[in-house]
N, C-alpha and C positions, 0 to 999 in steps of 0.2 A: 447384304440381303437383296434378293432378286426382286425386280419390279414386276408387278402383276398388271396385265392389261385390264382396262375397264370393258365390261361386256357391251358390245354394240347394241344389244336389245335394250339395255338400261339407258344408254345414250339416246336411243330412239324414243323411249318412253318419256324421258325428261324433255325431249324436244316437243312432243305432243302436249305435255303438260304446260310448257312455256307458251305454246301457241294458244292453248285454252285460256290461260291467264291473261294473255294479251287481248283476246277477244272479250273477256269479262271486263278488263280495264276499259276497253273502248265503250262497252255498254254502260259502264259506270259513269264515264265522262259524259255520255249523251244523256244520262238521267240526272245530271248535275250532282253526282256523288263524287266529288273531287278527291276526297281522302282515299276512298276505295280505289279510284283510278290510279292515284299515285302509288299506292302500296302494290297493286298488282302489276303495274308497269315496271316498277323497280324489281319485283320478284321475277318477272319475265326476263328482264335484261340480265339479271344475275344468273339465272339458270341457263339462258342461251350462251352466256360467256363460259359457264362451266362445261357445257356440251362441247363448245369449240375447243376448250382446253383439253377435254378428254380425248377428242379425236387427234389433236396434236401430240398429246402424250402417247397415245397408242402408236402413232406413226414413228415417234422417236424410239419406242421400245422395239418396234419391228426392224428399224434400220440399224440399231446397235446390236440386236440379236441376242 
């Protein structure tokens, strides 16, 4: 089965979503809402790691052709 590249626009949208979640987590921490801060920080980290994995995967697909 051939591997399909992840669309860069989707990766960009997930990056912006992760940044938004990180900003919301910062605002939650400053309002003493620790649980929301932890949840949105972890979601932000997970999605940023998925974006990095997507870029690496696309590079591997390009190089193997």
